[in-house]
C-alpha positions in Angstrom: 31.9 82.3 -3.1 33.1 84.5 -0.1 31.9 85.1 3.5 29.4 87.8 4.1 29.2 90.8 4.1 31.3 90.5 0.9 31.4 94.3 0.3 34.6 96.0 -0.7 36.6 97.2 2.3 37.1 100.8 1.1 34.4 103.0 -0.5 33.8 102.1 -4.2 32.0 103.7 -7.1 29.5 101.2 -8.6 27.9 100.8 -12.0 24.5 99.4 -11.4 23.7 97.0 -14.3 19.8 97.5 -14.7 18.0 100.9 -14.8 14.6 99.4 -13.9 12.7 99.3 -10.4 15.1 96.6 -9.1 18.0 99.0 -10.0 16.6 101.9 -7.8 16.6 99.5 -4.8 20.1 97.9 -5.6 21.3 101.6 -5.8 19.9 102.3 -2.3 21.7 99.3 -1.1 25.1 100.3 -2.6 24.7 103.7 -0.8 23.6 102.2 2.4 26.9 100.4 2.5 28.8 103.6 2.2 29.7 103.3 -1.7 28.7 105.7 -4.4 26.5 105.0 -7.5 28.6 106.2 -10.5 25.7 105.6 -12.8 23.5 103.0 -14.4 23.9 100.6 -17.3 20.9 99.7 -19.4 20.4 97.8 -22.7 18.0 100.4 -24.1 20.0 103.0 -25.8 17.1 105.5 -25.6 17.7 105.6 -21.9 21.1 107.0 -22.2 21.3 110.1 -20.1 18.0 109.6 -18.4 17.7 109.7 -14.5 17.2 106.1 -13.3 16.0 107.2 -10.0 14.2 110.5 -9.0 17.0 113.0 -8.3 19.6 110.3 -8.4 22.1 108.7 -10.9 21.6 108.5 -14.5 22.1 105.9 -17.2 25.7 106.5 -18.3 26.3 103.8 -20.8 24.5 101.0 -22.8 25.0 97.4 -22.1 26.4 96.5 -25.5 28.7 99.6 -25.6 30.0 98.7 -22.1 30.8 95.2 -23.1 32.7 96.2 -26.1 34.8 98.8 -24.0 35.6 95.9 -21.5 36.6 93.6 -24.3 38.9 96.4 -25.4 40.3 96.8 -22.1 39.0 100.3 -21.6 38.4 101.7 -18.1 35.0 101.8 -16.7 32.8 104.9 -17.3 32.1 107.6 -14.8 34.9 106.6 -12.5 33.5 103.4 -11.5 35.6 100.5 -10.2 32.8 98.0 -9.4 29.5 96.4 -10.6 26.2 95.7 -9.0 23.7 93.4 -10.8 20.3 94.8 -10.8 18.5 92.7 -13.5 15.3 91.1 -12.4 15.2 88.4 -14.9 17.3 85.6 -13.6 18.4 84.3 -16.8 19.6 87.8 -17.9 21.3 88.3 -14.5 23.2 85.0 -14.9 24.2 85.8 -18.4 25.5 89.1 -17.3 27.6 87.5 -14.4 29.2 85.3 -17.0 29.9 88.2 -19.2 31.5 90.3 -16.7 34.2 87.7 -16.0 36.7 88.7 -13.4 35.6 92.3 -13.1 34.8 93.6 -9.6 31.3 92.3 -8.7 31.2 91.8 -4.8 28.2 90.4 -2.8 26.2 93.3 -1.1 24.6 92.8 2.2 22.4 95.4 3.7 23.5 96.6 7.1 20.2 95.7 8.7 20.3 92.2 7.2 21.5 89.2 9.5 24.0 86.9 7.9 25.7 84.2 9.9 29.3 84.0 10.0 29.3 80.4 8.9 27.1 81.2 5.8 28.6 81.7 2.3 27.2 84.5 -0.1 28.2 84.3 -3.7 29.7 86.9 -6.1 27.2 89.5 -7.3 24.5 88.4 -4.8 22.5 91.0 -3.1 20.9 90.7 0.3 18.3 93.4 1.3 17.1 94.9 4.4 15.8 92.7 7.2 16.8 89.5 5.5 18.2 86.7 7.6 20.7 84.0 6.3 21.3 81.5 9.0 24.2 79.3 10.0 25.8 77.0 7.2 23.5 78.3 4.5 25.1 78.7 1.1 23.9 81.2 -1.5 25.3 81.1 -5.2 26.3 83.8 -7.3 24.0 86.6 -8.6 21.2 85.6 -6.4 18.7 87.9 -4.9 17.6 87.7 -1.2 14.9 90.3 -1.1 13.5 92.6 1.7 12.8 90.4 4.8 13.5 87.0 3.2 14.6 84.2 5.6 17.1 81.5 4.4 17.4 79.2 7.4 20.4 76.9 8.6 21.9 74.6 5.9 19.8 75.8 2.9 21.6 75.7 -0.5 20.7 78.2 -3.2 22.1 77.9 -6.7 23.1 80.8 -9.0 20.7 83.5 -10.0 18.0 82.3 -7.7 15.5 85.1 -6.6 13.8 85.0 -3.1 11.1 87.5 -3.2 10.2 89.8 -0.1 9.2 87.8 2.9 9.8 84.5 1.4 10.9 82.0 4.0 13.0 78.9 3.4 13.1 76.5 6.4 16.3 74.4 7.3 17.9 72.3 4.7 16.0 73.5 1.6 17.8 73.3 -1.7 16.9 75.7 -4.5 18.2 75.2 -8.0 19.8 77.6 -10.5 17.4 80.5 -11.6 14.5 79.4 -9.6 12.1 82.2 -8.3 10.3 81.8 -4.8 7.6 84.4 -4.7 6.6 87.0 -2.1 5.5 85.6 1.3 6.0 81.9 0.1 7.2 79.2 2.5 9.4 76.1 1.8 9.2 73.5 4.6 12.4 71.7 5.8 14.5 69.5 3.4 12.4 70.1 0.4 14.0 70.8 -2.9 12.9 73.4 -5.6 14.5 72.5 -8.9 16.2 74.7 -11.4 14.1 77.3 -13.2 11.1 76.5 -11.1 8.6 79.1 -9.8 6.9 79.2 -6.5 3.9 81.5 -6.4 3.4 84.2 -3.9 2.0 83.0 -0.6 2.4 79.3 -1.4 3.3 76.7 1.1 5.6 74.1 -0.5 5.4 70.8 1.3 7.1 68.6 -1.4 9.7 68.7 -4.0 9.2 71.0 -7.0 10.5 69.8 -10.2 12.8 71.7 -12.5 11.0 74.1 -14.7 7.7 73.5 -12.9 5.4 76.4 -11.5 3.5 75.7 -8.3 1.2 77.9 -6.3 -1.5 77.6 -3.3 -1.6 76.1 0.1 -0.4 73.5 -0.1 1.3 74.3 -3.4 0.3 72.1 -6.5 1.8 72.4 -9.9 0.2 74.8 -12.4 2.3 74.4 -15.6 6.0 74.2 -16.6 7.8 77.3 -17.6 8.2 77.8 -21.4 11.5 76.6 -22.6 14.0 79.3 -23.6 16.0 79.0 -26.9 
């Protein structure tokens, strides 16, 4: 983990890994920081050469082809020198983080976001416009702090967490790896949201959420555990 903003000091050319809707937003974030988008990476070979955003960059390489090239020590395509993770699925994003190893994967923090000097933001994490990360908060690798989300003082977020737009974590909240907090949800102080848990949009969480559990409502109540992944 590294202090915010965590972006490269000089202008870089990024490969955005993920050519879906989230990829478009990450590409805008890359450009807002003064970097270039060299192209997109996507697992669907049929997308090769397609525009991933209207009038913008194209898919320049498939995921598996790129991984083979990296294993062979080849240079990154399209003149890129860094990666930005843009996979919305938390597990896939975490797996991509591991697979990229030591390749350049900086944290990216939008210029309009507010991040305390005492906060820590992990490698490959993206913090979008209007988000707030307050004092002594710790955000793990490959996390998403989406538009207007608030991470209050002393919160701890694990790897590959996703805070959706306008989600609010009050002081001292802990969120486990790969958990997802939906749009506009609120978690009150010192509550823990377990790994792989899901908090529904607009929920108000007033007690701990078990690992793998899905909660929704005001106050939030359990719905069902998430299906196990092989």
